Every structure is written in structure tokens, then in C-alpha cells.
C-alpha positions as semicolon CSV with decimal commas, in nm:
position;residue;x (nm);y (nm);z (nm)
1;M;-0,743;-1,507;0,519
2;E;-0,616;-1,152;0,471
3;L;-0,521;-1,046;0,119
4;L;-0,179;-0,882;0,084
5;V;-0,082;-0,631;-0,183
6;S;0,246;-0,486;-0,311
7;N;0,330;-0,128;-0,409
8;A;0,242;-0,197;-0,774
9;E;-0,092;-0,350;-0,679
10;I;-0,175;-0,056;-0,451
11;E;-0,102;0,185;-0,736
12;S;-0,314;-0,017;-0,976
13;L;-0,611;-0,046;-0,737
14;L;-0,611;0,322;-0,643
15;V;-0,523;0,441;-0,997
16;W;-0,205;0,614;-0,878
17;P;0,096;0,694;-1,098
18;K;0,395;0,463;-1,072
19;G;0,603;0,545;-0,764
20;K;0,330;0,718;-0,562
21;A;0,287;0,424;-0,323
22;S;0,660;0,429;-0,246
23;V;0,647;0,801;-0,168
24;Y;0,346;0,753;0,060
25;I;0,521;0,463;0,236
26;E;0,836;0,669;0,295
27;R;0,626;0,957;0,434
28;G;0,447;0,719;0,671
29;I;0,106;0,775;0,513
30;L;0,045;0,407;0,437
31;G;0,178;0,288;0,770
32;A;0,409;-0,002;0,832
33;P;0,403;-0,298;0,596
34;F;0,245;-0,619;0,723
35;Q;0,546;-0,811;0,596
36;T;0,869;-0,732;0,412
37;L;1,009;-0,988;0,171
38;K;1,306;-0,984;-0,066
39;C;1,065;-0,887;-0,344
40;G;0,928;-0,589;-0,150
41;R;0,682;-0,473;0,112
42;L;0,336;-0,621;0,151
43;F;0,036;-0,447;0,301
44;K;-0,304;-0,573;0,410
45;L;-0,558;-0,485;0,144
46;S;-0,814;-0,390;0,408
47;S;-0,567;-0,143;0,564
48;I;-0,499;0,021;0,228
49;F;-0,871;0,062;0,157
50;E;-0,924;0,208;0,505
51;I;-0,646;0,463;0,453
52;A;-0,781;0,552;0,107
53;K;-1,128;0,596;0,256
54;Q;-0,993;0,834;0,523
55;K;-0,802;1,038;0,262
56;N;-1,111;1,098;0,046
């Protein structure tokens, strides 16, 4: 089962300031969300770690 994370969880995991995940999403850096709900966008945790790994 794939773990899904929200903007706030991405920021917490990667120690980013509040709002940075939203900026990266709008710029297309984090790619398309796996699913969009009323509460927000959800991303696969493995995808986020892969993107973070490529950036560093």
C-alpha cells in the first residue's frame, strides 16, 4: 500500500518552511498529485523522496 502525504507533511518531512511545497507544486517541480481531495492534494511519499533525492 502506497503512503500518501499532503503539502504540510511534505514540508515537515523535508524540513521546508510553510508554503514551500505549494510553490514547488505550482512550478511543476513536485509533479502532479496522485489524488486531489476537498482537503487538498496528496502525493505518493515514494515520489516525493525520489524528487528530493534528485534535487540534492
